[in-house]
C-alpha positions in Angstrom: 106.6 -167.1 139.7 106.9 -169.0 143.4 104.6 -170.0 145.4 104.4 -168.0 148.8 104.7 -170.0 151.9 101.7 -171.5 153.3 102.7 -171.0 157.0 103.4 -167.3 155.9 100.3 -166.7 154.1 98.2 -168.2 156.9 100.0 -165.8 159.3 99.1 -162.9 156.8 95.7 -163.8 156.5 95.2 -164.0 160.2 97.1 -160.5 160.6 94.7 -159.0 158.3 91.6 -160.4 160.0 92.8 -158.8 163.3 93.4 -155.5 161.5 90.3 -155.7 160.0 88.4 -156.4 163.4 90.4 -153.5 165.0 89.3 -151.1 162.1 85.6 -152.3 162.5 86.0 -151.6 166.1 87.5 -148.3 166.1 84.9 -147.2 163.2 82.1 -148.1 165.4 83.4 -146.5 168.4 83.8 -143.3 166.4 80.4 -143.7 164.8 78.7 -144.1 168.4 80.7 -141.0 169.9 79.8 -138.9 166.9 76.0 -140.0 166.9 75.9 -138.3 170.0 77.2 -135.0 169.0 75.4 -132.2 167.4 78.3 -130.0 165.5 79.1 -130.0 161.8 82.6 -131.6 162.1 81.2 -134.6 164.0 78.3 -135.1 161.4 81.2 -135.2 158.7 83.0 -137.5 160.8 80.1 -139.4 161.5 79.4 -140.0 157.8 83.0 -140.8 157.1 83.2 -143.3 160.0 79.8 -145.1 158.6 81.6 -145.4 155.1 84.9 -146.8 156.7 82.4 -149.5 158.8 80.9 -150.8 155.7 84.3 -151.0 153.6 85.8 -152.6 156.6 83.2 -155.2 157.2 83.0 -156.1 153.2 86.7 -156.6 153.9 86.4 -158.8 157.1 83.6 -160.7 155.1 86.3 -161.1 152.1 88.9 -162.3 154.4 86.9 -165.2 155.8 84.9 -166.4 152.9 87.8 -167.2 150.7 87.1 -171.0 148.9 90.4 -172.3 149.7 90.0 -171.8 153.6 89.8 -175.0 155.7 86.5 -175.0 158.4 88.9 -175.1 161.0 90.8 -172.3 160.1 87.6 -170.0 160.0 87.2 -171.2 163.3 84.2 -173.5 162.8 83.4 -176.9 162.0 80.8 -178.7 159.5 78.5 -175.5 158.5 76.4 -177.9 156.0 73.8 -179.2 159.1 
């Protein structure tokens, strides 16, 4: 089994992070829009968007919390202080 190229793995991780952020933005937007409507279809979409937001938030968290990432890759410095 071969190890994936470090540069391509980093690109993939950044791409996944952007996709997670985009998905969370879309889910939150749909959640807000459907929160103001009163019909039955909007209620179902509202629940679906809420579930999607929770799932995407978990995915986003997992993308940033792998133990192998460097602090610079996460966009922060030393967080121990």
